[in-house]
C-alpha positions in Angstrom: 30.7 71.4 20.5 29.7 67.6 21.0 27.4 66.2 18.3 24.0 65.1 19.6 22.1 61.9 18.5 18.4 62.0 18.0 16.7 59.6 20.4 14.6 57.0 18.7 10.9 57.4 19.1 10.0 53.8 18.0 8.8 51.8 21.0 10.9 48.8 22.0 8.0 46.3 21.4 7.6 47.6 17.8 11.4 47.2 17.1 11.3 43.6 18.5 8.2 42.8 16.4 9.9 44.1 13.3 12.9 42.0 13.9 10.8 38.9 14.4 8.8 39.6 11.2 12.0 40.1 9.3 13.4 36.8 10.7 10.2 35.0 9.7 10.3 36.6 6.2 13.9 35.3 5.7 12.8 31.9 7.0 9.8 31.7 4.6 12.0 32.8 1.7 14.6 30.0 2.6 11.8 27.4 2.8 10.4 28.5 -0.6 13.9 28.2 -2.1 14.5 24.8 -0.5 11.1 23.3 -1.4 11.1 24.9 -4.8 14.6 23.5 -5.5 13.5 20.1 -4.2 10.4 20.1 -6.4 12.5 20.9 -9.4 15.6 18.9 -8.9 14.8 16.2 -6.2 11.1 15.6 -6.2 11.6 12.1 -4.9 12.6 13.7 -1.6 9.3 15.6 -1.4 7.4 12.4 -2.2 9.2 10.4 0.6 8.8 13.3 3.0 5.0 13.3 2.4 4.8 9.5 3.0 6.8 10.0 6.3 4.4 12.8 7.3 1.4 10.5 6.6 2.9 7.6 8.4 3.6 9.9 11.5 0.0 11.1 11.4 -1.1 7.4 11.4 1.3 6.6 14.3 3.2 4.1 12.2 6.9 3.3 12.3 8.9 1.8 9.5 10.7 -1.5 10.1 12.4 -4.2 8.1 13.0 -7.9 8.6 14.6 -10.7 6.7 12.1 -13.6 6.1 13.1 -16.3 3.6 14.3 -14.8 0.4 12.9 -11.4 1.1 13.9 -8.3 3.1 10.5 -7.1 4.1 9.8 -3.4 4.6 6.7 -2.7 6.7 4.8 -0.2 8.7 3.7 -1.1 12.3 1.8 0.8 14.9 -1.3 1.3 16.9 -2.8 -0.6 19.8 -5.5 -3.4 19.9 -6.1 -6.5 17.9 -3.7 -7.1 15.1 -4.6 -6.4 11.5 -2.2 -7.3 8.6 -3.0 -5.3 5.5 -1.8 -6.3 2.0 -1.6 -4.0 -1.0 -2.4 -4.8 -4.6 -0.7 -5.1 -8.0 1.9 -2.5 -8.9 1.3 -0.7 -5.6 3.0 -0.4 -2.2 2.2 -0.1 1.5 1.6 3.6 1.3 -1.8 3.1 -0.3 -3.1 2.2 3.2 -1.9 5.3 5.0 -5.1 7.4 4.9 -7.2 4.5 6.1 -4.5 3.4 8.7 -4.8 6.8 10.3 -8.3 6.0 11.3 -7.6 2.4 12.4 -4.5 2.8 14.7 -6.5 4.2 17.6 -8.2 0.8 17.8 -5.9 -1.8 16.2 -2.3 -2.8 16.0 -1.5 -2.6 12.3 1.2 -4.4 10.2 1.4 -3.1 6.6 4.1 -4.6 4.5 5.4 -3.9 1.0 4.8 -7.3 -0.6 7.9 -9.1 -1.8 9.1 -7.6 -5.1 7.2 -4.3 -4.6 7.9 -1.0 -2.9 10.9 -1.2 -0.6 10.9 -5.0 -0.1 13.5 -7.0 -1.9 13.1 -8.8 -5.2 14.9 -12.0 -6.4 15.7 -12.0 -10.1 13.9 -14.7 -12.1 11.9 -15.8 -9.0 8.1 -16.4 -9.2 5.9 -13.7 -7.6 2.5 -15.4 -8.4 -0.2 -15.7 -5.8 1.0 -19.1 -4.4 4.6 -18.0 -4.1 3.6 -14.8 -2.3 1.3 -16.7 0.1 4.3 -18.9 0.9 6.5 -15.9 1.5 3.8 -14.3 3.7 3.9 -17.4 5.9 7.6 -16.8 6.4 6.9 -13.2 7.3 4.2 -14.2 9.8 6.5 -16.8 11.4 9.4 -14.4 11.6 7.3 -11.8 13.4 5.8 -14.6 15.6 2.3 -13.5 14.9 -0.4 -15.6 16.4 -4.0 -14.9 15.3 -4.8 -11.7 13.4 -7.3 -10.1 11.0 -6.0 -10.3 7.4 -7.0 -7.7 4.9 -6.0 -7.9 1.3 -6.8 -5.5 -1.6 -6.8 -6.6 -5.3 -3.8 -8.9 -5.8 -3.2 -8.7 -2.1 -6.7 -10.0 -1.6 -5.9 -13.1 -3.6 -2.7 -13.6 -1.6 -4.7 -13.1 1.6 -7.4 -15.6 0.5 -4.9 -18.3 -0.4 -2.9 -17.8 2.8 -6.1 -17.9 4.9 -7.2 -21.2 3.3 -3.8 -22.8 3.9 -3.2 -21.3 7.4 -6.5 -20.9 9.1 -4.8 -21.3 12.5 -3.4 -17.7 12.1 -6.3 -15.9 10.4 -9.1 -15.0 12.8 -11.0 -13.0 10.2 -10.5 -12.4 6.5 -11.4 -9.2 4.6 -11.1 -9.2 0.8 -11.2 -5.7 -0.7 -11.9 -5.5 -4.5 -10.0 -8.8 -4.5 -8.4 -10.6 -7.4 -8.7 -14.4 -7.7 -12.5 -14.8 -7.9 -14.8 -15.6 -10.8 -16.1 -12.4 -12.2 -17.8 -11.1 -15.4 -15.0 -10.2 -17.9 -14.8 -6.4 -18.2 -13.0 -4.2 -20.8 -9.8 -4.3 -18.8 -9.8 -8.1 -18.4 -10.3 -8.5 -22.2 -7.5 -6.1 -22.8 -5.1 -8.0 -20.5 -6.0 -11.3 -22.0 -5.4 -9.9 -25.4 -1.8 -9.2 -24.4 -1.9 -5.6 -23.5 -0.5 -4.3 -20.2 -2.3 -1.1 -19.0 -0.2 -1.0 -15.8 3.1 0.1 -17.5 3.6 3.7 -18.7 6.5 5.9 -19.9 5.2 9.5 -19.5 2.6 11.7 -17.7 -0.1 10.8 -20.2 0.4 7.1 -19.5 0.2 7.8 -15.8 -3.0 9.6 -16.3 -4.5 6.6 -18.2 -3.4 4.2 -15.5 -4.9 6.2 -12.7 -8.1 6.7 -14.6 -8.5 2.9 -14.6 -8.2 2.7 -10.8 -9.9 5.9 -9.6 -13.4 7.3 -10.0 -11.7 10.8 -9.7 -8.0 10.5 -10.2 -6.0 12.4 -7.5 -4.3 15.7 -8.4 -0.6 15.0 -8.4 2.0 17.8 -9.2 3.9 17.2 -12.4 7.4 16.6 -11.0 6.0 14.0 -8.6 4.3 12.3 -11.5 7.8 12.2 -13.1 9.1 10.3 -10.1 6.3 7.7 -10.3 6.8 7.4 -14.1 10.6 6.7 -13.5 9.8 4.0 -10.9 7.3 2.4 -13.2 9.8 2.4 -16.0 12.4 0.7 -13.8 9.7 -2.0 -12.9 8.4 -2.6 -16.5 10.0 -6.1 -16.8 8.8 -7.1 -13.4 5.3 -5.8 -13.9 4.9 -7.5 -17.2 6.4 -10.8 -16.0 4.1 -10.9 -12.9 1.1 -10.0 -14.9 1.8 -12.9 -17.3 1.9 -15.2 -14.3 -1.4 -13.9 -13.0 -3.1 -14.5 -16.4 -3.0 -18.3 -15.7 -6.4 -19.9 -14.5 -4.7 -21.2 -11.4 -4.0 -17.6 -10.5 -7.0 -15.6 -11.5 -9.2 -18.3 -9.8 -6.8 -18.8 -6.9 -9.3 -17.8 -4.2 -12.4 -19.1 -6.0 -10.9 -22.6 -6.0 -10.3 -22.4 -2.2 -13.5 -20.8 -1.0 -14.8 -24.0 0.6 -11.6 -24.1 2.7 -12.3 -20.7 4.4 -13.8 -21.4 7.8 -13.2 -18.1 9.5 -15.6 -15.0 9.2 -15.1 -13.4 5.8 -15.9 -9.9 4.6 -16.2 -8.9 0.9 -15.8 -5.2 0.4 -16.2 -3.7 -3.1 -16.4 -0.3 -4.8 -19.7 -0.5 -6.6 -18.2 0.8 -9.9 -14.9 -1.1 -9.9 -13.5 -1.1 -13.5 -10.6 -3.5 -12.6 -12.3 -6.3 -10.7 -16.0 -6.4 -11.6 -18.4 -6.3 -8.6 -19.8 -9.7 -9.8 -16.8 -11.2 -8.0 -18.6 -10.3 -4.7 -21.5 -12.7 -5.6 -18.9 -15.4 -6.4 -17.4 -14.9 -3.0 -20.7 -15.1 -1.1 -22.0 -18.1 -3.0 -18.8 -20.0 -2.6 -18.3 -19.6 1.1 -19.8 -22.9 2.2 -17.7 -23.3 5.4 -17.2 -19.7 6.6 -18.5 -19.1 10.2 -19.9 -15.7 9.1 -20.2 -13.9 5.8 -20.4 -10.1 5.4 -20.6 -8.0 2.2 -20.4 -4.3 1.8 -20.3 -2.0 -1.2 -19.1 1.6 -1.4 -20.4 4.2 -3.9 -18.3 7.0 -5.3 -15.1 5.0 -5.9 -13.6 2.7 -8.5 -10.8 0.2 -7.4 -9.2 2.1 -4.6 -11.6 2.5 -1.7 -8.8 3.0 0.9 -7.7 6.1 -1.0 -11.0 7.4 -2.4 -13.2 6.6 0.6 -10.9 6.1 3.6 -13.5 6.9 6.2 -16.0 4.4 4.9 -13.3 1.8 4.4 -12.0 2.2 7.9 -15.6 2.1 9.4 -16.5 -1.1 7.6 -13.2 -2.8 8.5 -13.6 -1.7 12.1 -17.1 -3.0 12.4 -16.1 -6.3 10.8 -13.0 -6.8 13.0 -14.8 -6.0 16.3 -18.0 -8.0 15.5 -16.5 -11.5 15.8 
């Protein structure tokens, strides 16, 4: 007698749903394994992936170009008037990504890694002081054939921007200095520590990273431990360069590089500061305003709730202030 099979009573749609859920469960498990493995064994991949994600969200593409002695790596994207944005000491172009996301709908942005930093090249034993970097910036501008643009510089990048604007006013339509180095300021605890020969910008472990970020942030960002390890390793590799460059910047011609050129700045100038900056004292903003004898317009803004990194701690306010300034002249 032929055997009979019991017909299934499960509806087709339920069987299809179960298969899809099973596939999704396997996919999630695979992602957990891949991401977990990357976090443990290749955290640098996760860090780079996050930067790429942020750059895509800001509609920025990565480019590189040879200009002078430097292979420049830079972001570019957006539509409208051109803004060139310079990062600060021991930083890179990625610090601008949160703010850039709010600017690219209105502006064409160019955000480089300054020579010697980030993914831009470095020449052994060369000088990377403010004057040398301003000269390199001119080569970058000439190579990209930029005409007139808004120049924004943060911290050390602010000093480079100020010197460049004084020496090449034909290219700089407006200048924005954000918590900028190179101005006369009341010496704070950090300045006294640096002048005494200490270097708070180098570190060898997670505790050192925590101390460095506490100097720059009102509320240090929460960074997963293995990603901190990547940043520690990068800092260790750059120790000699950081120390050499910091020693260059301790010279009066460097820490007063913008102060000594304020009378040459003829374009509209914005000074933007975090009110409680522990690295560049806010008294530098008064020095800036008082020294701008030839500027066609002077603007000053302060932001509360941040320390030295307004583009990361207060990106919305930073973008709003920069937008208002760039569009008002």
